[in-house]
N, C-alpha and C positions, 0 to 999 in steps of 0.2 A: 426807501419806502419802509416804514415800520413794519415789523413782522405781524403786528396785531391787525394790519389792514389787508393782509394777503393770505389766502389759503390756496393750495394747489389741489385740484380734484383729479382723481384717478379713475378712468373709465375702464370697467371690466365687462360687466354684463348689463343688459338692458331689459331685465325681466323681473324687476322688483315690484311687489304689490304696493299700491298707494296707501299712505296713511295721511289723513288730513284732520285738522282740528274742527270742532263744532263752531257754528257761527258765533262770533263775538265772545266766545268763551276763552278766558285767558289761557295762553300756552303755558305760562308759569306765573308764580307770584300772585295767585288769586287773592284779592283783598278779603274774600270771605273765608279763606283758609287761615285760621288763627295761628297755625304752626309756621307755615312757609313764609307768610307775609313779613315776618320779623327777621328772617335771615338777612345778613348783610348783602347777599347777592341780589336781593329784591329791593334794596334801597336806591332809588333812582338818583338821589342827590350825591351818592358816592362816585368816585372815579371808576370808569368802566373796568380798568385792569384790576382794581381792588375787588370789584364785584366778581369778576371772572375767577380770580385766584381763590376767593372764598368758596365759590361753587365747586371748583376742582378739588379743593381740600376736603370737601364733605363727601366725595364719592368714593365708592370702592373700585378696585381694579376692574371687576366685571361690569360695573355701571359705566366706567369710562370707555371700555372696549365697545360697549353697545352704542356709543356715540360716534364711532369711527367710520360708519357706513352711511349711505344715503338714506336708507330706511332706519333712521336713528331710533333707538328704543326709548321708551318712557322710563322715568325714574320716579315712581309713584311716591316713595317716602319723602322726596324733596318737592313734590307737587309739580313735576315737570312731565309734560306729555310727550308722546312720540312725535317725530317730525320727519316728513319726506322732503329731503333736500332737492330732489331732482324735478324741476319744472323748466320749461322752455319758453322763450319769447324772442325768437329770431327776428320776426317782423310782425309781432302781435302775439298775444297770449296763445300758447299752443297746447294741445292735448297730447303731444308726442310723449312727454315725460309723465311718469305716474303721479306726480304731485298736483296735477290739474285735471279737473273733471267738468265737462259742460252738461247743462241740464237744469231743470227747475227755474230758479230766478235768473240763471245765467246760461241761456241757450246758446250764446255765441259771444265773440269778441271781435273788435275791429281788426280786419286782416289787411295789413299794408302790403305794398308790392314786395316781391322778393328782393333781397338785399342788392343783388347785382343791378336791378332796375333802379332802386333808390339811389345807388351810388352814381348812376349816370346823370343824376341831377347836379352833381358836384356842389351841393348846397349843404354845408355843415350846419347851418341854422335849422334846416328842415330835418336833418338827421337827429339833432337833439330834441326837436319838437316831437318827433315820432316816439322817441324814448320816453318823453314825459307822458304822452297819452297811454303808451303801453303800461307804464308803471301805475298810472291812475287805475287802469282796468285790472291790473294784477292785484293791487291793494284792495280794490273793491271785492274781487273774488276771494282773496284771503279772508277778508272780513266776513264773507258769506260762507266760509268753511269749505271752499272747493278749490283752493290753490295755495301754493306756498309763497315764500318771499325771496327765494333764491333761484336764479334763472341762469341756465347754461347758455348764455348769449352775451356778446355777439361772436360770430366766427370771423376772425381776421386773418386767416391763412391767405397766402398769396396765390392768386389764380395763375399758376405757373404754366400749366399745360392745358390747351383748349379742350382736351378730351375729358377733363376731370368732371365727374358727375356731381360733385358738391361745389363746383365753382360758382354756381348760382347763389349759394349762401354767402359768398364773400363780397367784399367791396371792389374786387377786380385785381389787376396784375401789378399795380403800382404800390410800393410799400408806404409812401407818404400818404396817399389817399386812403389806404387800408387803415393806417394808424390814426389819421384824422377822423375817419368814420368811426372807428372803435372808440376813441376818446369821447367823441361827441355823443354817440348813442349811450355810452356808459353814463355820462353826466346826466342825460335825460332820464335814464332808468333810476339812478341812485339818488338824484336830487341834489340840492345845494344847501342843505340844512346842517352844515358843520359835520360833526361826527355822526349824526343820525343818518341812517340809510332809509330811503323810501323802499327800494328793493335792492338786493345784492346782485350785481352782474358778474359775469364770468367770461373773460376773453379766452377763446379756444382756437385751435388745438396746438399747444406748445411742444414741438416746433417742427418745421419742415415737413408738414403733413399735407399731401395733395395727390395721393394714389389710393384709390379705394379697391378697385378690382379690375385689373387690366392684364390681359394676356396670361392669365393663370397666376398673377401676383396679387395677393390681397393685402389690405392695410395691416392686418394683424401679424403678418410675417415679413413685411417689406422692410428692408434695411436701406434707409435713405443715406447715401454717401454724399456728404456736403462739405465743401471746403470752408475753412475759417472765414475766407473772404465773402462767400455767398451767405454764410450764416449772419455775419455782421451787417452787410449792406443790403440784404434782402429779407431773409426769413424772420429775423428777430426784431426788425424795425417796428412793425405794428404792435408787437407785444410790449416793447419798451415804452411806446407812446401810450398804450392802454394804461400801464402802471403809473408812469410819471405824469402824464397829462390828464388822463381820465380818472386816476386814483381808483382803479377797479378793485373790487373786494376780493376777487379770486381769479385764478388762472387754472385752466385744465390742461394737463399734459396729454400728448397725442398717443395714438394707437401704435405707431410704428417705432422702429429703431432708428437712431441717428448714429451713423458710423459705428455700428455694431452693438450699441447699447440701447435698450428700451428707454424712451424718454422719461417714463415714469419711475425709472430706477437709476437715473444718471446723476451722480453727485455734482458733476460740473454744471448741469442745468438747474438742479433743484436745490443746490446749496450755494454755488458761486454766482449764479445768475438771478434766480428768484428763490423765495422760500418754498421749500418742497414738502412733499406729500402729507397732507393732514386729513384727507377724507377720501374714502374709496367709494366710487359710484358702482357698487356691487357688494357681494357678501363676503369677500375673501378676508378682509381684515377682521371682521366680526367672528369668523370661524377659526382663525389661526393665530391671532395675536396673543391670546393667553398662553398657548403652548410655546410661542416664540419667547415670551417673557421668562417662562420656566427654564428654557434652554439657554438663556442669556443672550439671545439674538437681538432683543429689543428691551430697553429699560422703561420703567414706569415714568421716568423723567421725560423721555422722548414722547411718550403718550401724552403727558401733561402739556408739553410744548405744542403738540398738534391741537389739543383741545383749547389751549389758550387762544389760538387763532379762530377756530370755528365758533367757539362760544362768544368770542368778541364780536364776530359778525352778527350773531343772533342778538346780542345785547344792543348793538348799534341799530338793529332793525326794530327795537322796542319789544321784542318777544318776552322779555323779563320785566316789563313795565306794568304788568297786571292787566286791568280792564282795557281792552283795545279802543273802546269808543271814546276814551278820554285822551288818546294819543293824537298827534297831529293829522294822521291819515285815517283815524278811526271812523270818520263820518262818511267815507266812500262806500257806495253800495251799488245795487243793480241799476239805479238811475244814472250812474256814472260810466256805464258800459254801453258801447254802440250809440253814443249820443250823436245828434246831428253834426256837431262840430268835429267829433272824432271821424265820422264817416266822410265829412268834407275834406279833412286832412288826408285821408287815404286816397280820395279822388285827386287831390292836388299833387300828392306825391307821385301818383301814376302819371299825371300830365307832365310833371317835371322830368320824369325818368325816360319818357319816350324819345327815341332818337330818329330823326329824319336822315336816312342814309343817301337817298337819291331823290331828286325832284326835277326831272327833265321837262323843259317847256317854259314855266313849270306847270305841272298838271294838278298839283295840290296848292291850296285847298280846293276841295270840291264846292260847288255852288248849289244851294237849295233852289235857285232859280233855273239852273240849267240841267241839274241832275235830279230829276224827280224820282227815278227808279234806280235802285242799286242791286246788282247781282252780288250776293254775299256767298262766297264759295270757299270750301276748305275744311279740313278736319278740326281746326281750332276756331271755327266761326261761331260756334254756339256752345263753347265749353264753359264750365264753371270751375271745377276743382283744378284743372290745368293752370288757371290763372294765378293760383296762390303758391304753387311750387312746394318745395320741401319745408318741413318743420312749420307747418301752418296748423291752425286750430279750426274752429267752426266759425265762419264769417257771419257778420250781421245779415248779409244778403249778397246777392250777386247781380251784376249787370254784365251780360255777355256782349261780345262784339256785335252780334246780330241785333240784340235789343238796343244797344247804343246807336247803331246806324239807323235803326227803325225809328228813332226819335227825330231824325232829320229828313228821312225820305222813305218811300215805300220800298220794300225789299223783296227780292226773289232769291230764296235760299236753296242752295244745293250743297250737300256735304262734299261731294266729289270723291273723297276717300273715306273708307269706313272708319279709319283712325289714322294716327300719324305714321304708323308703319306703312300704310298705303301699299300693301302688297297684293299680288295677284291681279285678278281681273276686276278693276275698279269701274264704277258707273260714271265714266267721264261724259257720256253723251248728254245727260241732263244738265250737267254743269256748263257744257259748251252752248247749249240752247239758252240757258239763263243769261250768259254773257252776250249772246247775239241780240237778246231782247232789251236789255237794260241800258240806261243812259251812261252808266259807269259800272266797273267791276272791281270789287275788293276781294282779294284772295287772302284768307287768314290761315297761314301754314306754320310749319316749324316743328318743335319738339314737345315732349312732355316727360313725365317721370318714368315712363316705360323706356325712355331712351337715355336719360341722364338723371341720376339720383344718388343718394347715399348707397354705397356698395355696388354702384353701377356706373362705370366709366364708359365713354363712347369709343366706338371703333374708328370712326372717321368723322369728317366735318361736313359732308354733303347732306342735303335734305334726304330723309329716309325714303326708301322704297321708290315709288313712282311719283312722288310729289313734284319733282322738277318737271317731269313730263306733263303733269296736269297743268302746272303754272304756264308753261310755254304754249300748250294747246289752247288754253283759255285766253291767253293774251292775244294769240293769233286770231281767235274768233270774236273777240270783244268788239262791240259796236262803238263803245266810248273809251275813256281813259281806263287803264288797268293799273291798280294799286296793289302791291304785295306787302302784306303785314306779316311780320315774323314774331312768333312767341318762342322764346328759348332762354336758357340760362347761359349757355355757352355760344361761342361764335359759330357761324354757318358759312360755308363757302357758297355764296350765291353769285358768283362771277357771271354765270349765264344770264341772270336777271339784270345785273348791272350793265351788261353789254347788249341787252335786248331793247331796241328802240320802242317796241310795243309795250314794254313795261315802264310806265311813266314815272313811278315813284316807289320807293321801298322804305318801309317804316319798321324799326325794331322796337317792340313793346316789352321785351323781356318776359317776366311773369308778373303782370301788372297789378295783382291783388284783386280784392273783391269788387272794386269799381273799375276794373280794367277796360271793360267794354265801353263805358261812358267816356273814359279818358281817350281811348283810341278814336272814337267817333268825334270827340271835340277837336282832336288834332286834324282828322281827315277833312272836317268841314270848316276849319279855321277859327273856331271859337277859342282855341288855344293855339298860340304860335309855338311850335316845338323848340326847345332849347337844350335838350339832353345831349351829352357827349359820351362816346363809347368808353367804358372803363377798362376795356381789354382789346387787344389786337385781334382782328379777324384775318386768319391766315387762309391761303389756298389749301386745297386738299393734299397736295403733294408735300406740304410741310411735315405732316405726321409720318410720312414714309421715310423721312430723313433722320429721325431720332426716336428712340424708345421712350415711352412715357416715364420709365423708371430712371432715366438719366437726369440727375438733379442739377447738372452744371448749367449755370445761367449764361456764361460768356461764350461767344462763338469761337470756333477754331478753324481757321482756313486750312491748316495742314490736314485735318481729318474730315473736313467738310461738314463739321457740326455747325448748325445754323444759328445757335443761340436762342434765347427765350425772352419774350416780352419786348416792348418797344425800346427798352433800355439797352438791349444787347443784340437784337436780331436785325440783320442788314438786308434781308431778302425782300421779295415782292409780297405785298399784302393785298387782301380784298378791301379792307378798310383799316386805317391806322387807329391806334389808341388816340382818343380825344376827338375823333371824327364826329361830326354832327352838323347839319345845316339848318337853316331857319327860313321863314317866309319873308324875312327882311335881310338886309346886308349891314354889316358892321365894319368899321375901320378903327384902328387904335394907334396911338402915338405915345411913345415914352417922352414925357415932358420934363421929367426931373429924375435924375439918377446919379449917384457918385461915379467918378472916374477912377478913384483910388480908395482902397480899403486897407487900413493898417491894422495888423493883428499883433497886439503886445504879447511878448513871451514871458513865461514865468521865470523864477529865479534859477531853477535848474534847467540846463540845456543839454543834458546827456541824451544822446540819440535823438536830438531834435530834428535834424535834417536827414531826409532820404530823397535824393534827387531834388533838393530844394523844396521839400514839402515838410511842413511843420506838423509834428504830432499834436493832435487835439488836446491830449492830456497835459501838454506842456504849453498850451496857449491860453491866454487869459481873455477869452472872448465870450464867456457866458453872459448872455444878455445883449451882446452886440448884434445889431441888425442892420441890414442894408435896405434903405427905403427907396421905393419907386413911386412916382406919380404917373398914372397912365390915363390919357384921354380916350374914352370910348364913344364913338359917334355912330348913331343909327342913321344910315343914309338911305334907308328904304321908306316905305309908306305904311309900315305896320309896326306897332309897338312890339318889343320883344326883349327876352333875357339873353344875355351873352355871358359865356364863361371864359374868363381870362385864364389861360394855362401858361404859367411861367416856367420855362425850362432853363437849366444851367448846363453849360458845356465847359468843362475845365480845360486848363492848358494841355496841349498835346503831349503825349508820351507818358501819361499816368495810367492808373489802374481803373479809371472811372468808367461808368457807362457811356454809351454814345451821347446820350443826353439824359437828364434826370429832372423830373417835375419837382420844383422846389416851392411852388405856391400856386394857389388857384382862388379865384374870387368870382362870385356870381353877381351880375349887375343888371338891373332893369333899366332899359333906355327907351323912352318914347320916340316915335317916328320923328325924324328931323331934328333931334336934340342930341346933346352929348352929356356924358357924366365923367367926372374925374374920380379915379379910383386910387386909393392909397394902398400899397402892398409893402409889407415888411418881411424880409427874409432873414432868418437867423443864420448868422455866418458860420458858427461852429457846427451847427446841426446839419444844415442843408447845403453848404458850399464845400463840405469836406468829402473825401473819397476814401475807400478802404483798400489797403495794399494787399499783396498776396498772402501776408501773414495774419490778416484780419485786424490790422491796426488802422485806425481812422486818422487821416492826415488832411491838412489843408494845403493844397498845392499853391506855390507862389508863382505869379506870372499873370498872363492875360486870361481872364475868365470871360465868358460870353453868356448873356441872358437872351432868351428868345421868347417872344410873344407872337405867335403866328409867324409871319415873315418879317417881323420887326426885330432887329438885333441891337443889343447894347453891350459893349465891351468895357471892362474895367480891370484894373491891376490890383492884385492882392499880395 
């Protein structure tokens, strides 16, 4: 990856005052400024690197230092305005960072489901489409003077421990899914106009970051002890995909230490793995760099190298192209934010991300003919802000679950618990009365940001307070079917509900965004056939008693009783497995075409090629080699539906690999009674290799197996 395309962002403090440009006023190179418009760095026909080097050569040391922080200073004598680098767009333009302000012509922006919910769709096309919409709205707000063009998104950290408060921001526990999500969302944000960037994305937080505040250990002081093996085959995978496949403009280093060294100061990570530290999200570099130069700790050449990267990003964004209205995205404005099409995509994303966990009977979908009145009960039944989760902005509007259900049937609403904490003497009696009266009961329970959030990790996996008691009592009293809907970012141990015959169905909605209530009701009443799959394992409560959150080890250890983490390494009982999710119809699939032998050619050098009959990837010539499958998917039910094909690999026995590893996934829409043939290509070197104990990636020779559900195919490599 050329260094001109990557900057690494250093997070220190989050209290910087916002600076934004005026509407449509050029950031630099104003054509009405007779002095600056003639500088070579303003000549759009010149190569970008030449323009950047010309600009750097014109600045003083003090002016350069003023550009090393997120609140970058203006350079008036060169016609350059100040710029706030820090904006957020995790699942819609957010006002969390100081670079974005809502109000006036931009009262809100489309708020998509939280990332963990969108990830449950397993739909890379959707992920990229969301990125395109978010970047449209970001550009429109930039043109209106209320947002920047550089966004600290997406978060591609691995959801390693179910207690992590920020797991909701991630695409889940699988490194391939996280990397695919990151690359897809980045492409949507940054556009496909060659060197030009629509907005600049940032994959964060590099690396092995997933402890915020647990049992007295906070992220600023946590030392993540990570093996070379786990770093290579788990934590760094999505970042590598972000850079190589997504061509992301920047990477943010993480808060924690890794093996005793702060990630933002680790030369192994920032020089040998990616290009390191060019911008400080905080004031430190601005305050201390000049003194560091005087003391010989930093050279001006090193400062120039940092600016070469950051200014290149700004050039690629068109910030030095003069009048914005003449640029490719200069016509975007208030009319392009919260459009009907954008809001419909937010609704569709929520629908695709909802996961049907249980459907006994089946009791879903509900019928408008049989279920005229619905008791809607629970602390999340009529919420708004809860639905959008962390790092959200101001939505275009909300549809709550109560409002959504009310579009299909009359409702009897009782909150049941005052809030999700559900502590103390709660007013259960009115909720029980509502359940006795209605034709069906929908309980909307779960978590919110008071339970799981940035700087707030969870203590356990059960429903908070007396929520479980309320659910069980309401189910026992309900006259009709009882449906449990869960809002959460992380997994919840709801074994009691899974095992309760009075609870006919369980639905996980994650944090479904501004249209969450409409999506939930569409699923409950069958307008939408649910097709989401869990992007993380749901463990029983006793799982967290077996290991501290701070133990980063992925693989299980029988000798010590360490259970391992994620579906790839954990062998114990689960509430629901990774990839679980059912439908209102039934699918079967058959592998109709697949190779039985794959030959991997070796390079000229064969030094240290074999280790237990495993070929080192760096000595194999398999770049571009793929294994092709043809899979028939048949909908044998009576309802149209989408099916997610999850393809897992199991390597030959005796290697260092996971129990199984997701190597491909495809989403397919199949009408009732019909079939679709799906082609799947699996990259041999990338996805069929495993990582040994030294962190070296190898391809095991021997019998490999691929699994799609209960269908198995073996081949020799």
